[in-house]
C-alpha positions in Angstrom: 31.8 -10.0 -1.3 29.5 -9.4 1.7 30.4 -6.7 4.2 31.4 -8.1 7.5 29.1 -5.7 9.2 26.1 -7.3 7.5 26.8 -10.8 8.8 25.1 -10.0 12.2 22.2 -7.6 11.7 21.8 -4.8 14.2 19.4 -6.0 17.0 17.6 -2.6 17.0 17.1 -2.9 13.2 15.7 -6.4 13.6 13.4 -5.2 16.4 12.2 -2.3 14.3 11.5 -4.5 11.3 9.5 -6.9 13.5 7.6 -4.0 15.1 6.7 -2.6 11.6 5.6 -6.0 10.4 3.4 -6.5 13.4 1.9 -3.0 12.9 1.2 -3.8 9.3 -0.5 -7.1 10.2 -2.6 -5.4 12.9 -3.6 -2.6 10.4 -4.6 -5.1 7.8 -6.6 -7.1 10.3 -8.4 -3.9 11.5 -9.2 -2.9 7.9 -10.6 -6.3 7.1 -12.7 -6.4 10.2 -14.0 -2.9 9.5 -14.9 -3.9 6.0 -16.8 -6.9 7.2 -18.6 -4.9 9.8 -19.6 -2.2 7.3 -20.9 -4.9 4.9 -23.0 -6.3 7.8 -24.3 -2.9 8.6 -25.3 -2.2 5.0 -27.0 -5.6 4.8 -29.0 -4.8 8.0 -29.9 -1.3 6.8 -31.1 -2.7 3.4 -33.2 -5.2 5.3 -35.1 -2.4 7.0 -36.4 -0.9 3.8 
């Protein structure tokens, strides 16, 4: 049987989970854009040789 305290989650816990999820999405987006940028730089540098 579920605990009565788990019926309504703590608003702070929900906010923390949302913040963490947003941070993870931003981090993944930043890593992807960095990877794309680095691949473009490598392509440009290889074009100079």
